[in-house]
DOKESE-752143 format. One record per residue: residue number from 1; x, z, y of N, C-alpha, C, O in turn; residue in three letters. Coordinates in Angstrom, 2 decimals, decimal comma, m for minus. Example, Ala and Ser with C-alpha at 12.3 -4.5 7.8 and 13.67 -1.06 7.14 Angstrom:
BEGIN
{num 1 n_east 13,19 n_up 7,80 n_north m5,69 ca_east 12,30 ca_up 7,80 ca_north m4,50 c_east 13,20 c_up 7,80 c_north m3,30 o_east 14,24 o_up 8,46 o_north m3,32 residu ALA}
{num 2 n_east 12,85 n_up 7,08 n_north m2,25 ca_east 13,67 ca_up 7,14 ca_north m1,06 c_east 12,90 c_up 7,87 c_north 0,03 o_east 13,41 o_up 8,04 o_north 1,14 residu SER}
***
This chain:
BEGIN
{num 1 n_east 27,08 n_up 3,46 n_north 13,93 ca_east 27,06 ca_up 4,63 ca_north 13,04 c_east 25,95 c_up 5,64 c_north 13,19 o_east 25,65 o_up 6,38 o_north 12,25 residu MET}
{num 2 n_east 25,29 n_up 5,69 n_north 14,44 ca_east 23,98 ca_up 6,60 ca_north 14,62 c_east 22,84 c_up 6,17 c_north 13,65 o_east 22,11 o_up 6,97 o_north 13,06 residu ASP}
{num 3 n_east 22,77 n_up 4,75 n_north 13,55 ca_east 21,60 ca_up 4,42 ca_north 12,52 c_east 21,55 c_up 5,11 c_north 11,23 o_east 20,53 o_up 5,55 o_north 10,70 residu ILE}
{num 4 n_east 22,90 n_up 5,17 n_north 10,73 ca_east 23,13 ca_up 5,76 ca_north 9,45 c_east 22,66 c_up 7,21 c_north 9,46 o_east 21,92 o_up 7,66 o_north 8,58 residu LEU}
{num 5 n_east 23,14 n_up 7,96 n_north 10,56 ca_east 22,65 ca_up 9,22 ca_north 10,62 c_east 20,92 c_up 9,53 c_north 10,79 o_east 20,28 o_up 10,50 o_north 10,40 residu ASN}
{num 6 n_east 20,56 n_up 8,54 n_north 11,39 ca_east 19,12 ca_up 8,68 ca_north 11,56 c_east 18,25 c_up 8,32 c_north 10,39 o_east 17,11 o_up 8,77 o_north 10,30 residu GLN}
{num 7 n_east 18,87 n_up 7,38 n_north 9,36 ca_east 18,25 ca_up 7,14 ca_north 8,27 c_east 18,40 c_up 8,39 c_north 7,22 o_east 17,43 o_up 8,84 o_north 6,61 residu ILE}
{num 8 n_east 19,54 n_up 8,82 n_north 7,12 ca_east 19,70 ca_up 10,00 ca_north 6,53 c_east 19,04 c_up 11,14 c_north 6,75 o_east 18,77 o_up 11,89 o_north 5,81 residu SER}
{num 9 n_east 18,71 n_up 11,40 n_north 7,95 ca_east 17,94 ca_up 12,51 ca_north 8,54 c_east 16,44 c_up 12,28 c_north 7,93 o_east 15,71 o_up 13,10 o_north 7,36 residu SER}
{num 10 n_east 16,23 n_up 11,01 n_north 8,21 ca_east 14,64 ca_up 10,50 ca_north 7,86 c_east 14,23 c_up 10,70 c_north 6,30 o_east 13,11 o_up 10,99 o_north 5,90 residu GLN}
{num 11 n_east 15,47 n_up 10,46 n_north 5,43 ca_east 15,11 ca_up 10,56 ca_north 3,99 c_east 15,29 c_up 11,94 c_north 3,75 o_east 14,50 o_up 12,44 o_north 2,95 residu ILE}
{num 12 n_east 16,22 n_up 12,75 n_north 4,29 ca_east 16,18 ca_up 14,31 ca_north 4,13 c_east 14,76 c_up 14,97 c_north 4,54 o_east 14,34 o_up 16,00 o_north 4,01 residu ALA}
{num 13 n_east 14,27 n_up 14,47 n_north 5,25 ca_east 12,81 ca_up 15,02 ca_north 5,79 c_east 11,81 c_up 14,57 c_north 4,91 o_east 10,72 o_up 15,13 o_north 5,04 residu ALA}
{num 14 n_east 11,91 n_up 13,63 n_north 3,98 ca_east 10,70 ca_up 13,19 ca_north 2,93 c_east 10,67 c_up 14,26 c_north 2,00 o_east 11,64 o_up 14,90 o_north 1,61 residu LEU}
{num 15 n_east 9,29 n_up 14,42 n_north 1,63 ca_east 8,87 ca_up 15,24 ca_north 0,53 c_east 8,96 c_up 14,47 c_north m0,77 o_east 8,80 o_up 13,25 o_north m0,87 residu ASN}
{num 16 n_east 9,27 n_up 15,38 n_north m1,82 ca_east 9,68 ca_up 14,78 ca_north m3,13 c_east 8,55 c_up 13,74 c_north m3,58 o_east 7,41 o_up 14,20 o_north m3,73 residu SER}
{num 17 n_east 8,74 n_up 12,51 n_north m3,77 ca_east 7,68 ca_up 11,71 ca_north m4,17 c_east 7,07 c_up 10,66 c_north m3,11 o_east 6,38 o_up 9,66 o_north m3,34 residu GLY}
{num 18 n_east 7,50 n_up 11,15 n_north m1,94 ca_east 7,20 ca_up 10,37 ca_north m0,61 c_east 7,86 c_up 9,03 c_north m0,60 o_east 8,93 o_up 8,84 o_north m1,16 residu GLU}
{num 19 n_east 7,23 n_up 8,12 n_north 0,02 ca_east 7,84 ca_up 6,72 ca_north 0,11 c_east 8,11 c_up 6,58 c_north 1,55 o_east 7,41 o_up 7,23 o_north 2,33 residu LYS}
{num 20 n_east 9,11 n_up 5,73 n_north 2,03 ca_east 9,38 ca_up 5,31 ca_north 3,37 c_east 9,68 c_up 3,94 c_north 3,25 o_east 10,59 o_up 3,61 o_north 2,50 residu TRP}
{num 21 n_east 8,86 n_up 2,85 n_north 4,06 ca_east 9,06 ca_up 1,61 ca_north 4,04 c_east 10,04 c_up 1,27 c_north 5,19 o_east 9,62 o_up 1,47 o_north 6,33 residu HIS}
{num 22 n_east 11,19 n_up 0,81 n_north 5,04 ca_east 12,09 ca_up 0,54 ca_north 6,08 c_east 12,66 c_up m1,02 c_north 6,32 o_east 13,30 o_up m1,60 o_north 5,45 residu LEU}
{num 23 n_east 12,41 n_up m1,50 n_north 7,36 ca_east 12,73 ca_up m2,98 ca_north 7,58 c_east 13,64 c_up m3,32 c_north 8,81 o_east 13,68 o_up m2,51 o_north 9,73 residu SER}
{num 24 n_east 14,33 n_up m4,43 n_north 8,85 ca_east 15,00 ca_up m4,94 ca_north 9,85 c_east 14,15 c_up m4,79 c_north 11,16 o_east 14,74 o_up m4,33 o_north 12,14 residu ALA}
{num 25 n_east 13,02 n_up m5,09 n_north 11,25 ca_east 12,04 ca_up m5,11 ca_north 12,41 c_east 11,93 c_up m3,86 c_north 12,95 o_east 11,94 o_up m3,61 o_north 14,15 residu GLN}
{num 26 n_east 11,81 n_up m2,86 n_north 11,79 ca_east 11,60 ca_up m1,26 ca_north 12,32 c_east 12,87 c_up m0,80 c_north 13,17 o_east 12,81 o_up m0,01 o_north 14,11 residu ASP}
{num 27 n_east 13,91 n_up m1,34 n_north 12,74 ca_east 15,40 ca_up m0,97 ca_north 13,32 c_east 15,77 c_up m1,68 c_north 14,24 o_east 16,81 o_up m1,33 o_north 14,81 residu LEU}
{num 28 n_east 15,12 n_up m2,87 n_north 14,70 ca_east 15,46 ca_up m3,77 ca_north 15,74 c_east 16,88 c_up m4,31 c_north 15,32 o_east 17,62 o_up m4,47 o_north 16,30 residu PHE}
{num 29 n_east 17,42 n_up m4,61 n_north 14,14 ca_east 18,54 ca_up m5,17 ca_north 13,80 c_east 18,71 c_up m6,60 c_north 13,16 o_east 17,74 o_up m7,05 o_north 12,54 residu ILE}
{num 30 n_east 19,56 n_up m7,15 n_north 13,23 ca_east 19,71 ca_up m8,68 ca_north 12,59 c_east 19,60 c_up m8,54 c_north 11,01 o_east 19,88 o_up m7,51 o_north 10,41 residu SER}
{num 31 n_east 19,15 n_up m9,75 n_north 10,39 ca_east 19,15 ca_up m9,93 ca_north 8,94 c_east 20,41 c_up m9,62 c_north 8,35 o_east 20,48 o_up m9,14 o_north 7,22 residu HIS}
{num 32 n_east 21,49 n_up m9,89 n_north 9,09 ca_east 22,84 ca_up m9,81 ca_north 8,28 c_east 23,15 c_up m8,08 c_north 8,53 o_east 23,70 o_up m7,41 o_north 7,66 residu ALA}
{num 33 n_east 22,81 n_up m7,65 n_north 9,51 ca_east 23,01 ca_up m6,01 ca_north 9,54 c_east 22,28 c_up m5,52 c_north 8,65 o_east 22,87 o_up m4,82 o_north 7,83 residu ASP}
{num 34 n_east 20,85 n_up m5,71 n_north 8,48 ca_east 20,14 ca_up m5,18 ca_north 7,43 c_east 20,70 c_up m5,30 c_north 6,05 o_east 20,85 o_up m4,31 o_north 5,33 residu PHE}
{num 35 n_east 21,03 n_up m6,57 n_north 5,64 ca_east 21,62 ca_up m6,59 ca_north 4,50 c_east 22,77 c_up m5,78 c_north 4,04 o_east 22,85 o_up m5,26 o_north 2,92 residu HIS}
{num 36 n_east 23,77 n_up m5,70 n_north 5,10 ca_east 24,81 ca_up m4,64 ca_north 4,84 c_east 24,37 c_up m3,05 c_north 4,68 o_east 25,03 o_up m2,26 o_north 4,01 residu SER}
{num 37 n_east 23,19 n_up m2,71 n_north 5,39 ca_east 22,58 ca_up m1,42 ca_north 5,57 c_east 21,81 c_up m1,36 c_north 4,17 o_east 21,71 o_up m0,23 o_north 3,68 residu LEU}
{num 38 n_east 21,32 n_up m2,28 n_north 3,56 ca_east 20,58 ca_up m2,02 ca_north 2,25 c_east 21,63 c_up m1,98 c_north 1,29 o_east 21,34 o_up m1,36 o_north 0,27 residu SER}
{num 39 n_east 22,74 n_up m2,47 n_north 1,34 ca_east 23,93 ca_up m2,38 ca_north 0,33 c_east 24,17 c_up m0,89 c_north 0,47 o_east 24,09 o_up m0,22 o_north m0,56 residu ILE}
{num 40 n_east 24,44 n_up m0,34 n_north 1,53 ca_east 25,04 ca_up 1,00 ca_north 1,83 c_east 23,94 c_up 2,04 c_north 1,08 o_east 24,29 o_up 2,92 o_north 0,29 residu TYR}
{num 41 n_east 22,57 n_up 1,78 n_north 1,47 ca_east 21,54 ca_up 2,64 ca_north 1,00 c_east 21,34 c_up 2,41 c_north m0,35 o_east 20,90 o_up 3,37 o_north m1,00 residu ILE}
{num 42 n_east 21,61 n_up 1,20 n_north m1,04 ca_east 21,44 ca_up 1,33 ca_north m2,56 c_east 22,73 c_up 2,10 c_north m3,01 o_east 22,47 o_up 2,82 o_north m3,98 residu SER}
{num 43 n_east 23,90 n_up 2,17 n_north m2,67 ca_east 24,88 ca_up 2,90 ca_north m3,10 c_east 24,83 c_up 4,37 c_north m2,97 o_east 25,41 o_up 5,15 o_north m3,73 residu ARG}
{num 44 n_east 24,05 n_up 4,74 n_north m1,89 ca_east 23,78 ca_up 6,23 ca_north m1,63 c_east 22,71 c_up 6,51 c_north m2,65 o_east 22,69 o_up 7,67 o_north m3,07 residu GLU}
{num 45 n_east 21,85 n_up 5,72 n_north m3,09 ca_east 20,65 ca_up 6,02 ca_north m3,94 c_east 21,32 c_up 6,20 c_north m5,26 o_east 20,66 o_up 6,79 o_north m6,11 residu ALA}
{num 46 n_east 22,51 n_up 5,80 n_north m5,59 ca_east 22,98 ca_up 6,15 ca_north m6,92 c_east 23,24 c_up 7,68 c_north m7,12 o_east 23,23 o_up 8,21 o_north m8,23 residu LYS}
{num 47 n_east 23,46 n_up 8,31 n_north m5,99 ca_east 23,75 ca_up 9,95 ca_north m5,96 c_east 22,41 c_up 10,62 c_north m6,68 o_east 22,47 o_up 11,68 o_north m7,31 residu LYS}
{num 48 n_east 21,33 n_up 9,93 n_north m6,51 ca_east 20,27 ca_up 10,66 ca_north m7,39 c_east 19,34 c_up 11,20 c_north m6,29 o_east 18,25 o_up 11,48 o_north m6,80 residu GLY}
{num 49 n_east 19,37 n_up 11,40 n_north m5,17 ca_east 18,26 ca_up 12,04 ca_north m4,25 c_east 17,11 c_up 11,36 c_north m3,83 o_east 16,09 o_up 11,93 o_north m3,45 residu GLN}
{num 50 n_east 17,29 n_up 9,96 n_north m3,89 ca_east 16,07 ca_up 9,29 ca_north m3,80 c_east 16,37 c_up 7,68 c_north m4,37 o_east 17,50 o_up 7,38 o_north m4,77 residu PHE}
{num 51 n_east 15,45 n_up 6,86 n_north m4,37 ca_east 15,59 ca_up 5,63 ca_north m5,13 c_east 15,26 c_up 4,49 c_north m3,96 o_east 14,64 o_up 4,84 o_north m2,96 residu SER}
{num 52 n_east 15,68 n_up 3,17 n_north m4,12 ca_east 15,25 ca_up 2,14 ca_north m3,16 c_east 14,96 c_up 1,14 c_north m3,92 o_east 15,63 o_up 0,94 o_north m4,94 residu VAL}
{num 53 n_east 13,82 n_up 0,27 n_north m3,54 ca_east 13,55 ca_up m1,04 ca_north m4,11 c_east 13,16 c_up m1,85 c_north m2,93 o_east 12,86 o_up m1,44 o_north m1,81 residu SER}
{num 54 n_east 13,20 n_up m3,12 n_north m3,39 ca_east 12,75 ca_up m4,06 ca_north m2,51 c_east 11,43 c_up m4,50 c_north m2,74 o_east 11,10 o_up m4,68 o_north m3,91 residu SER}
{num 55 n_east 10,56 n_up m4,71 n_north m1,77 ca_east 8,97 ca_up m4,97 ca_north m2,15 c_east 9,01 c_up m6,18 c_north m3,17 o_east 9,79 o_up m7,12 o_north m3,31 residu PRO}
{num 56 n_east 7,78 n_up m5,77 n_north m3,88 ca_east 7,67 ca_up m6,75 ca_north m4,99 c_east 7,28 c_up m8,15 c_north m4,61 o_east 7,55 o_up m9,07 o_north m5,39 residu ALA}
{num 57 n_east 6,72 n_up m8,37 n_north m3,56 ca_east 6,39 ca_up m9,83 ca_north m2,94 c_east 7,69 c_up m10,73 c_north m2,54 o_east 7,67 o_up m11,96 o_north m2,44 residu LEU}
{num 58 n_east 8,73 n_up m9,98 n_north m2,36 ca_east 10,17 ca_up m10,68 ca_north m2,10 c_east 11,00 c_up m10,93 c_north m3,51 o_east 11,79 o_up m11,86 o_north m3,65 residu LEU}
{num 59 n_east 10,73 n_up m10,06 n_north m4,42 ca_east 11,25 ca_up m10,34 ca_north m5,69 c_east 12,90 c_up m10,43 c_north m5,71 o_east 13,53 o_up m10,54 o_north m6,76 residu GLY}
{num 60 n_east 13,39 n_up m10,40 n_north m4,72 ca_east 14,86 ca_up m10,32 ca_north m4,67 c_east 15,51 c_up m9,69 c_north m3,50 o_east 14,99 o_up m9,73 o_north m2,38 residu SER}
{num 61 n_east 16,63 n_up m9,11 n_north m3,74 ca_east 17,43 ca_up m8,46 ca_north m2,71 c_east 17,91 c_up m9,58 c_north m1,43 o_east 17,76 o_up m9,36 o_north m0,23 residu TRP}
{num 62 n_east 18,47 n_up m10,71 n_north m2,00 ca_east 18,92 ca_up m11,79 ca_north m1,25 c_east 17,74 c_up m12,08 c_north m0,42 o_east 16,67 o_up m12,40 o_north m0,95 residu VAL}
{num 63 n_east 17,91 n_up m11,97 n_north 0,97 ca_east 17,01 ca_up m12,54 ca_north 1,81 c_east 15,93 c_up m11,48 c_north 2,16 o_east 14,98 o_up m11,71 o_north 2,91 residu GLY}
{num 64 n_east 16,16 n_up m10,31 n_north 1,56 ca_east 15,18 ca_up m9,42 ca_north 2,01 c_east 15,39 c_up m8,63 c_north 3,23 o_east 16,50 o_up m8,14 o_north 3,48 residu SER}
{num 65 n_east 14,36 n_up m8,47 n_north 4,01 ca_east 14,62 ca_up m7,82 ca_north 5,24 c_east 13,84 c_up m6,28 c_north 5,33 o_east 13,60 o_up m5,75 o_north 6,42 residu THR}
{num 66 n_east 13,50 n_up m5,69 n_north 4,07 ca_east 12,82 ca_up m4,44 ca_north 3,91 c_east 13,00 c_up m4,15 c_north 2,58 o_east 13,10 o_up m4,91 o_north 1,62 residu ALA}
{num 67 n_east 13,02 n_up m2,61 n_north 2,66 ca_east 13,03 ca_up m1,76 ca_north 1,44 c_east 12,12 c_up m0,74 c_north 1,16 o_east 11,40 o_up m0,47 o_north 2,12 residu VAL}
{num 68 n_east 11,93 n_up m0,15 n_north 0,23 ca_east 11,14 ca_up 1,11 ca_north 0,12 c_east 12,07 c_up 2,13 c_north m0,29 o_east 12,93 o_up 1,89 o_north m1,14 residu THR}
{num 69 n_east 11,95 n_up 3,29 n_north 0,27 ca_east 12,86 ca_up 4,52 ca_north m0,19 c_east 11,84 c_up 5,59 c_north m0,79 o_east 10,80 o_up 5,91 o_north m0,22 residu ILE}
{num 70 n_east 12,26 n_up 6,07 n_north m1,94 ca_east 11,41 ca_up 7,13 ca_north m2,70 c_east 12,41 c_up 8,41 c_north m3,06 o_east 13,42 o_up 8,46 o_north m3,76 residu THR}
{num 71 n_east 11,77 n_up 9,33 n_north m2,35 ca_east 12,42 ca_up 10,58 ca_north m2,46 c_east 12,39 c_up 11,21 c_north m3,68 o_east 11,28 o_up 11,25 o_north m4,22 residu LYS}
{num 72 n_east 13,40 n_up 11,77 n_north m4,32 ca_east 13,12 ca_up 12,44 ca_north m5,60 c_east 13,01 c_up 14,06 c_north m5,55 o_east 12,78 o_up 14,69 o_north m6,58 residu HIS}
***
Protein backbone atom coordinates (compact mmCIF):
# COMPACT_ATOMS: atom_id res chain seq x y z
CA MET A 1 0.00 0.00 0.00
CA ASP A 2 2.94 2.31 0.58
CA ILE A 3 3.69 2.31 -3.13
CA LEU A 4 0.23 3.76 -3.83
CA ASN A 5 0.91 6.59 -1.38
CA GLN A 6 4.28 7.27 -3.01
CA ILE A 7 2.72 7.40 -6.48
CA SER A 8 -0.12 9.64 -5.28
CA SER A 9 2.39 12.00 -3.67
CA GLN A 10 4.52 12.11 -6.81
CA ILE A 11 1.49 12.89 -8.99
CA ALA A 12 0.36 15.61 -6.56
CA ALA A 13 3.84 17.18 -6.74
CA LEU A 14 3.75 17.46 -10.55
CA ASN A 15 3.09 20.86 -12.10
CA SER A 16 0.19 21.24 -14.51
CA GLY A 17 1.18 19.82 -17.89
CA GLU A 18 4.20 18.01 -16.48
CA LYS A 19 4.69 14.36 -17.45
CA TRP A 20 6.05 11.48 -15.42
CA HIS A 21 7.17 8.20 -16.95
CA LEU A 22 6.56 5.29 -14.59
CA SER A 23 7.73 1.73 -15.19
CA ALA A 24 7.82 -1.60 -13.42
CA GLN A 25 11.60 -1.37 -13.45
CA ASP A 26 11.49 2.01 -11.67
CA LEU A 27 9.36 0.51 -8.92
CA PHE A 28 11.18 -2.83 -8.75
CA ILE A 29 7.92 -4.74 -9.10
CA SER A 30 6.83 -7.65 -11.26
CA HIS A 31 4.99 -7.36 -14.56
CA ALA A 32 1.82 -8.75 -12.92
CA ASP A 33 2.00 -6.24 -10.07
CA PHE A 34 2.58 -3.39 -12.51
CA HIS A 35 -0.43 -4.49 -14.54
CA SER A 36 -2.61 -4.29 -11.41
CA LEU A 37 -1.08 -0.94 -10.52
CA SER A 38 -1.69 0.47 -14.01
CA ILE A 39 -5.37 -0.51 -13.77
CA TYR A 40 -5.62 1.32 -10.45
CA ILE A 41 -3.86 4.39 -11.90
CA SER A 42 -6.12 4.44 -14.97
CA ARG A 43 -9.21 4.33 -12.75
CA GLU A 44 -7.85 7.16 -10.60
CA ALA A 45 -7.20 9.16 -13.78
CA LYS A 46 -10.95 9.17 -14.46
CA LYS A 47 -11.28 11.63 -11.57
CA GLY A 48 -9.72 14.21 -13.89
CA GLN A 49 -6.60 15.38 -12.03
CA PHE A 50 -4.26 13.59 -14.43
CA SER A 51 -4.28 11.39 -17.50
CA VAL A 52 -2.38 8.20 -18.15
CA SER A 53 -1.18 6.68 -21.39
CA SER A 54 0.88 3.74 -22.52
CA PRO A 55 4.02 4.61 -24.52
CA ALA A 56 3.30 4.76 -28.26
CA LEU A 57 5.90 2.13 -29.06
CA LEU A 58 4.04 -0.48 -27.06
CA GLY A 59 0.65 0.40 -28.52
CA SER A 60 -1.25 -1.77 -26.07
CA TRP A 61 -1.93 -1.93 -22.35
CA VAL A 62 -1.56 -5.70 -22.50
CA GLY A 63 2.04 -6.53 -21.77
CA SER A 64 2.96 -2.93 -21.04
CA THR A 65 5.37 -2.32 -18.18
CA ALA A 66 5.37 1.48 -18.42
CA VAL A 67 2.91 4.36 -18.42
CA THR A 68 3.16 8.11 -18.80
CA ILE A 69 1.19 10.26 -16.37
CA THR A 70 0.33 13.85 -17.32
CA LYS A 71 -0.91 16.24 -14.63
CA HIS A 72 -3.85 18.50 -15.56
